[in-house]
C-alpha positions in Angstrom: 56.0 -17.4 57.7 52.9 -15.1 57.5 54.6 -12.9 55.0 55.5 -15.9 52.9 51.9 -17.1 52.8 50.7 -13.7 51.9 53.2 -13.5 49.1 52.1 -16.9 47.7 48.4 -15.9 47.9 49.0 -12.5 46.2 51.1 -14.2 43.5 48.3 -16.7 42.8 45.7 -14.0 42.6 47.9 -12.0 40.2 48.3 -15.1 38.0 44.5 -15.6 38.0 44.1 -11.9 37.0 46.6 -12.3 34.1 44.9 -15.5 32.9 41.5 -13.7 32.9 43.0 -10.9 30.8 45.0 -13.0 28.3 44.0 -13.3 24.6 41.2 -10.7 25.0 41.1 -8.0 22.4 38.4 -5.8 20.8 39.4 -4.2 17.6 36.5 -1.7 17.7 37.7 -0.4 21.1 41.3 -0.3 19.9 40.5 1.8 16.9 38.0 4.0 18.8 40.8 6.2 20.1 42.0 7.0 16.6 39.5 9.3 14.8 41.5 9.3 11.6 40.7 5.5 11.3 37.0 5.8 12.2 35.7 4.9 8.7 37.9 1.8 8.6 36.7 0.9 12.1 33.0 1.4 11.1 33.3 -0.9 8.1 35.0 -3.6 10.1 31.8 -3.7 12.1 29.4 -3.4 9.1 31.1 -6.3 7.3 31.3 -8.4 10.5 35.1 -8.6 10.2 35.4 -7.0 13.7 33.9 -10.1 15.2 36.2 -12.4 13.2 39.2 -10.4 14.3 38.2 -10.5 17.9 37.7 -14.3 17.6 41.2 -15.0 16.4 44.1 -15.2 18.8 46.9 -14.2 16.4 46.1 -11.4 14.0 47.5 -8.3 12.3 45.3 -5.5 11.0 46.6 -3.2 8.3 44.5 -0.1 8.8 44.0 2.9 6.5 42.9 6.4 7.2 39.5 8.0 6.3 40.7 9.5 3.0 41.9 6.0 1.8 38.5 4.6 2.8 36.7 7.4 1.0 38.5 6.4 -2.2 37.2 2.8 -1.8 33.6 3.9 -1.0 33.5 6.2 -4.1 33.6 3.0 -6.1 30.1 2.1 -4.7 31.0 -1.5 -4.1 28.6 -3.9 -2.4 29.1 -4.6 1.3 30.2 -8.1 0.5 32.9 -6.8 -1.9 34.0 -4.2 0.7 34.3 -7.1 3.1 36.6 -9.0 0.7 38.8 -5.9 0.2 39.1 -5.3 3.9 39.7 -9.0 4.7 42.8 -8.7 2.5 44.1 -6.3 5.1 43.7 -8.7 8.0 46.7 -11.0 8.3 46.5 -14.3 10.1 50.0 -13.9 11.6 51.5 -11.4 14.1 53.6 -8.5 12.7 54.7 -5.8 15.1 56.6 -2.8 13.8 59.9 -4.3 14.8 59.2 -7.6 12.9 58.1 -5.6 9.8 61.5 -3.8 9.8 63.5 -7.0 10.4 61.9 -9.5 7.9 64.2 -12.5 7.3 65.4 -12.4 3.7 63.8 -8.9 3.2 60.5 -10.2 2.0 57.7 -12.6 3.0 54.3 -13.8 1.8 51.6 -14.1 4.5 47.9 -15.2 4.3 45.1 -12.8 4.9 41.6 -13.7 6.1 40.5 -13.2 2.4 42.8 -16.3 1.7 42.1 -18.2 4.9 38.3 -18.2 4.6 38.4 -19.5 1.0 36.9 -16.3 -0.5 40.0 -15.5 -2.5 40.4 -17.2 -5.9 43.6 -19.2 -6.1 46.3 -17.6 -4.0 45.2 -14.0 -4.5 44.7 -13.6 -0.7 48.4 -13.7 0.1 50.1 -10.4 1.0 53.7 -9.5 0.1 55.5 -7.6 2.8 59.0 -6.3 1.9 61.5 -4.4 4.0 62.8 -1.7 1.8 65.4 -0.6 4.4 65.9 2.9 5.7 62.7 2.6 7.7 60.4 1.8 4.7 58.2 -1.3 4.5 56.1 -2.0 1.4 52.9 -4.0 1.1 51.2 -5.5 -2.0 49.3 -8.5 -3.3 51.2 -11.6 -4.2 51.3 -10.9 -7.9 51.0 -7.1 -7.8 53.5 -4.3 -7.1 54.1 -2.8 -3.7 51.5 0.1 -3.6 51.1 0.7 0.1 53.7 1.6 2.7 54.1 1.5 6.5 53.0 4.7 8.2 53.0 3.9 12.0 52.2 1.3 14.6 48.8 1.9 16.1 48.5 -0.8 18.7 50.5 -4.0 19.6 49.7 -6.8 22.0 52.5 -9.4 21.4 51.8 -11.9 20.0 48.1 -11.6 20.0 47.0 -8.6 17.9 48.9 -5.9 16.0 47.4 -2.9 14.3 49.6 -1.1 11.8 48.6 1.8 9.7 49.6 1.7 6.0 49.4 4.5 3.4 46.6 3.2 1.2 44.5 0.1 0.5 46.2 -2.8 -1.4 45.3 -3.0 -5.1 43.5 -6.3 -5.9 41.1 -6.9 -8.8 40.2 -10.2 -7.2 39.1 -8.6 -3.9 37.1 -5.9 -5.7 35.3 -8.4 -8.0 31.5 -8.2 -7.6 30.3 -10.3 -4.7 26.7 -10.7 -3.5 25.4 -11.6 -0.1 24.1 -15.1 0.3 20.3 -15.3 0.0 18.6 -16.3 3.3 15.0 -17.0 3.9 14.5 -16.5 7.6 11.0 -18.2 7.8 12.1 -21.1 5.7 15.2 -21.6 8.0 12.9 -21.9 11.0 10.5 -24.5 9.5 12.4 -27.3 11.3 11.6 -27.3 15.0 10.8 -23.5 15.1 7.8 -23.2 12.8 5.5 -22.2 15.6 7.8 -19.3 16.6 8.1 -18.2 12.9 4.3 -18.2 12.7 4.1 -15.8 15.7 6.6 -13.5 14.0 4.4 -13.5 10.9 1.2 -13.0 12.8 2.5 -9.9 14.6 4.2 -8.7 11.5 7.6 -8.3 13.3 9.0 -10.8 10.8 9.6 -7.7 8.7 12.0 -6.2 11.4 13.9 -9.5 11.6 14.2 -9.8 7.8 15.4 -6.1 7.5 18.3 -6.9 9.9 19.5 -10.1 8.2 21.9 -8.4 5.7 23.5 -6.3 8.5 23.9 -9.4 10.7 21.3 -11.1 12.9 21.2 -13.8 15.6 17.8 -15.3 16.5 17.1 -17.3 19.7 14.2 -19.5 18.7 12.0 -21.4 21.2 11.2 -24.8 19.7 7.6 -25.8 18.8 7.0 -27.7 22.0 8.3 -24.7 24.0 5.9 -22.3 22.2 3.0 -24.7 22.8 3.6 -24.7 26.5 4.0 -21.0 26.7 0.9 -20.0 24.7 -1.4 -19.6 27.8 0.9 -16.9 29.1 1.5 -15.4 25.7 -2.2 -15.0 25.0 -2.6 -12.7 28.0 -0.2 -10.2 26.7 -1.2 -7.0 24.9 -0.3 -6.5 21.2 2.6 -4.2 22.1 3.9 -6.6 24.7 3.8 -9.5 22.2 5.8 -7.5 19.7 8.4 -6.5 22.3 8.7 -10.1 23.5 9.3 -11.5 20.0 11.8 -8.8 19.2 13.6 -9.7 22.4 14.6 -13.0 20.7 16.7 -11.2 18.1 20.1 -9.7 18.4 21.1 -7.3 15.7 24.6 -8.7 15.0 25.8 -12.1 13.8 27.1 -14.3 16.7 28.6 -17.7 16.2 28.6 -20.1 19.1 32.2 -19.4 19.7 31.5 -15.6 19.8 28.7 -16.2 22.3 31.0 -18.3 24.5 33.8 -15.7 24.5 31.7 -12.5 24.8 29.7 -13.1 28.0 27.7 -10.2 29.3 24.7 -8.0 28.3 23.7 -7.6 24.7 21.2 -5.4 23.0 18.2 -7.0 21.3 15.9 -5.9 18.5 13.6 -4.6 21.4 16.3 -2.6 23.1 15.5 1.1 23.3 17.6 4.2 24.2 17.2 3.6 27.9 19.0 0.3 27.7 15.9 -1.7 28.4 15.2 -5.2 27.0 18.8 -6.3 27.2 19.7 -10.0 27.5 22.6 -11.5 29.4 24.7 -14.2 27.7 26.6 -16.5 30.1 28.4 -19.7 29.3 28.8 -22.6 31.7 31.4 -24.8 30.1 30.0 -25.8 26.8 26.5 -24.7 27.7 25.4 -21.2 26.7 22.8 -19.6 28.9 20.5 -16.7 28.1 19.5 -14.9 31.3 16.9 -12.4 32.3 15.8 -11.5 35.9 12.9 -13.8 35.4 14.3 -17.0 33.9 17.2 -18.7 32.2 17.1 -20.4 28.8 19.7 -22.6 27.2 20.8 -23.0 23.6 20.0 -26.6 22.6 20.8 -26.6 18.9 21.7 -24.7 15.7 19.4 -24.3 12.7 21.7 -21.8 10.8 25.1 -20.4 11.6 26.5 -18.8 8.5 27.3 -15.1 8.5 25.2 -12.9 8.4 22.5 -15.1 10.0 22.5 -17.4 13.0 19.4 -19.2 14.4 19.7 -21.2 17.6 17.1 -23.3 19.3 16.4 -22.6 23.0 14.6 -24.6 25.6 12.5 -21.8 27.1 10.9 -18.5 26.0 13.1 -15.5 26.9 11.2 -13.5 29.5 12.2 -9.8 29.9 11.5 -8.2 33.2 10.0 -5.2 31.4 7.1 -7.4 30.5 6.8 -10.1 33.2 7.9 -8.0 36.1 7.4 -4.4 35.0 7.4 -3.1 38.6 11.0 -4.2 39.2 13.8 -1.6 39.4 16.4 -1.5 36.6 18.8 -3.7 38.5 17.1 -5.4 41.5 18.9 -8.1 43.5 15.9 -10.4 43.2 12.7 -10.5 41.3 9.6 -12.6 42.1 7.8 -14.5 39.4 5.0 -17.1 39.2 6.7 -18.8 36.3 7.3 -22.4 36.8 10.3 -22.2 34.4 12.3 -20.0 36.7 15.7 -21.4 37.8 15.5 -20.4 41.5 12.6 -20.1 43.9 12.3 -16.4 43.4 12.4 -16.7 39.6 16.0 -15.3 39.3 19.1 -17.2 38.2 21.4 -17.9 41.1 24.4 -15.7 41.9 26.7 -18.4 40.5 25.0 -18.4 37.2 25.0 -14.6 37.0 28.8 -14.2 37.8 30.3 -11.7 35.4 33.9 -11.4 34.3 34.0 -7.7 35.1 33.1 -8.3 38.8 35.5 -11.3 39.0 38.4 -9.4 37.7 37.6 -6.4 39.9 37.5 -8.7 43.0 40.9 -10.2 41.9 42.4 -6.7 41.7 41.1 -5.7 45.1 42.2 -9.0 46.7 45.7 -8.7 45.2 46.0 -5.1 46.3 45.1 -6.0 49.9 47.5 -9.0 49.9 50.3 -6.9 48.4 49.7 -4.2 51.0 50.0 -6.7 53.8 53.5 -7.6 52.7 54.7 -4.2 53.9 52.8 -4.1 57.2 
């Protein structure tokens, strides 16, 4: 009877562990182990396609080596145009090596992200995949010839993500057509509900740092006007250096949609983060609520001003308060931290353990529990 209960418990824990691991992939980490694909990997990040790939649940990436990327970069295309070219190589369907070599009818057309996002004119974002037999598979655009060929399978997680290396980039005049980045005025975008925060950025001249990061991707957490007004008594007591660091702490140097924030909980670097890993912010979702945590207080996202790659601006209900400024004597990772701030979420100014639960610790605990239960089966 006891062994049966242990078996049920261990099986349940294993299922929880599997559920926590399902549909989680990171293309940057996958490609990091392949130096010959490093340039391709780098430009997936630069163009923000990496985040788009990670967000999708069924995807195939057609990767090319560094020499093929060098040929593309020699054309001196804009980042937006390079994004279009690479998005043609990200298919919104799953193709493992076996499926590529067993295509029904010998040939198929499949949509790429270039097509799915509406960036491709007409149907130019469809990719032709043809099984040429004898182990050869060709790739080309819908109207073009097959100019790239299967090299090897790099990574497969059926039926979630597949990374297949091909011999060269697909030829596409439409993808290589000049494309410019959308023009974004950061201060103007904040005029509704966040004008007071925008004025602080301008007054301290850190608005230049924010604007310099827009093209490469930027997420801003903006305290609303009423929040800024209520915080000014504390803000006015800070030094000039502390004010700059505090404001920079409200910017994350990558584009993050709400869905990305919900699916990528954990610590993130901010514009204030230095080489020692200081000024990091913890993102934690609670159902549909996205919380932004420090050891001093927890803020919540309450609305969206802009959310179009490369810029996202979200309204928050409290100023983000880094421990490096508001509790500078605290150790890098204390269990608790005192604060006299009335905005704090618990009596000692630190979010509760429930709010701070991290996926890594949860999965680790599941593994330990499963191992213990499994071991008991053989006692």
